[in-house]
N, C-alpha and C positions, 0 to 999 in steps of 0.2 A: 259162790253160787251153786256148787255141787251140796252144800252145808243143807242149805233155806230149800233147795230142792228134793232132797232125802227126808229132809224133817219133811214137806208135804206129800212127799208120796206114804211114807210111812203113816202120817195122821189120816190120810186118804183110804188109806188099808186097816184102821182102827189099831196099828202097832204103837206100843207106849215104848219108846227107847230113847236113851240119853246120844245125842248126836254133834257132834262138835268139831271142829276144823283147827288146822294147825299147819304149818308150812316150814321150809328150810331156814327163812330169811328172818331176821329181826322182826318181833311182831309191833302191835300198837298200831298200825295204820288202817283206813278204813276201805272198806271195798271201793272200788272206782267210780266214780260218774258214769261209765260205760255198764259196769256190771249191776250196778243200782238201779238203773233203765232197762238195761234186760230181763232183771227179775219183777220189775214195775211193770213192765207188758204181761207179766205172769198172773198179778195179782200178788205178790210178794215182795215183802221189806227187807230191803239189806243195808238200810240206813244206820241201823245201833252197830252195824259188823264191826269188831277190831280184828285185826289179823293176830295170829297167836304162833311163835314159833315150838316146835314140835323136841318134846324131850321124854326123858325118861319113864317119869312118872307117868305121863299122859300114856306112852305105851306099854305101860304095865297094866293099868287101869283097863286099856281096852279090851274089848273082845272080838272085835273087826276095824282093822285099819283099810283103807281105803285111799290110794294113791292116784294120783292124777297122771304121773309117770311113775317111769320104771326106776327112776333118780330117788324119788321120795320112799317105794318101797327099800331099797339099797340103804338108805339113811336111817330106817327103822331098824334093819336087821346091823346094821352097826351100833346102833343103841342098845338093843338087846337080839341078840342071835336066834335068841329060843322065837321071837316076835314072828319070823318070818312064815309060822304057818297058818298065821291071821290076818297078814298085810300081802293084799295084791292091789295091783292097778286096777282101775277100774272097769276096763275094757277083758283083763283077763278073767274078773269077778263073772262078767258076765258071762263071757265066752263057756267058762267053767261050768258054771251053774247052769247055763244051755245046756251044754252036754250031760251033765248029771240028773236033770229034770228038777221037778219043784221038790221042796221038802215035803215029806208026807207029814201026818198028822202027829205020829208018832216020835218025831225025830226031834231033838232038842237044837235049835241054831248053831250052838256051838260047836257040837259032832258032824254037823252039816259042813260047815264051814270049814271045820279039820279036813274032812274027807274030799272037799274042792281043792285043796293043796295036795291031797296025795300023790301025786304022779308027778307033782312039780320039780324043777331041778332049778339049783340057784345059778345056774347060766342062763337060765330064760329071762331075767333081769340083767343081763350084761349089753352092753352096746352103750356107744355115744351119742348125743344127739336124740332129737327126736325119730320115733317110730310109729310110723300110723297102726301098726298094728298091737300094739301095748298101750301106749300116749293117748293123752287128751293135752291137744296142742293150749296152751295158757296166752291166751288174747292180750295179755298184759301188756301194753303199751302202744295196742292196736286201736282201730276205729269201730264204731258200733257194732258194723255188720258183722264184724269178727266176733264180737262179743256174742250177738244173735245166734252166729252158726255153733258157738260153743255151748252156749245155753240150751240150744235146742236137742245138742249131742249127747250133753247131761242128763237134760228131760228123760231123753228116748232109755240111755244107760239104765240110769236110775230107778224108771219105770218096771224096765223087764227084772232086774235084780230083785226089785218088792215085791213084785208079781212071782216070782221062784221061790223066796227065800218066805214068804208069807204068802199064801196059796188060799183063796176062800176056803174057810175052817181051819186055817192052822194061824192063831191071833196073839200068840202071847209074845212079848216085847223079849228086846235084847239089849243088855248096857252099853 
């Protein structure tokens, strides 16, 4: 859901970017029916989605990695410790971007993202289980109402991030 919503927000902002998703588990699975329905209610299509498992090559090629939970960011750091500077939970990314403020017209995306990670400590990503301050709860295995709640949260957070990273007048893409 996050992938298709981010694509939507970037397209609305006229930003050209490569967006893909991957997770911690074996790939090849389609989006759940509830996930497809939640996106269809927004006019977005998840029917062709196939999950992928994150690997070192994906991490190396990414300019920005957005995890839904701390465990995703920790796994990225295990695959490539230097990638921690470009890997965030979605909630952390938005919170840091809101504190820093919108990217200026003369600031490239990469250095702006690096500045977002500037005061971060590895300990910020520690902890077991769900932490509402950092993690977006995974609705897998739950009902359609939970998917709708998660979709609303993702839509809001991703919209806020795109508005900060590519404010009006700042419209170059990121890979």
